Structure formats: C-alpha cells, structure tokens
C-alpha positions, 0 to 999 in steps of 0.5 A: 381650047382658047377664047376669041378676043370678042368673047373676053368681056362676056365670059365673066357674065352669069350663065354665059358660055362660049359657043364653040360648036361643040355645045353638047360635049361641053359641060357646065353652067357658065357660073364659075368665072362669074363667081371668080370675078365677084370674089376678085371684085370684093377684094378690090383685085383684078383678073386678066385673061391671055387667050388664043383660040386653038392654043389655050387660056391663062387667067391671072388673079391680082389681089392687093396687099393689105 
C-alpha cells in the first residue's frame, strides 16, 4: 500500500505500526522490520526503502562482502 515519507524512519522501531485508518484489518505486531534492521546492523549492512503511498514499497538489503 506504500508508506508515507514521514513514516520511513519510524517503521524500523519495535512495535511501530503505520496508521492507515484500517487498523482492525491489518495484522501484525510491528516487530518484523525491527528484526530485519537488527540483523542488517549486526552484519554492518544497510537497508534502503523506496515507497509511495498507494503504489507500494521496496526494501533493499545491502550486505558487505567479506
């Protein structure tokens, strides 16, 4: 569904869920992206987000070569 630019930094926080107005229809705890961010950080990597409300989101994980 896409994520507003103002929400991009917050979505990687534990238990944070974007308010879409459809809260009763959306399932989840808000832990998934926080876990992904912790794993990326542990590997000295980077996660980037490209998103537009109404269009969708793309998450790109960058892992350093060892």
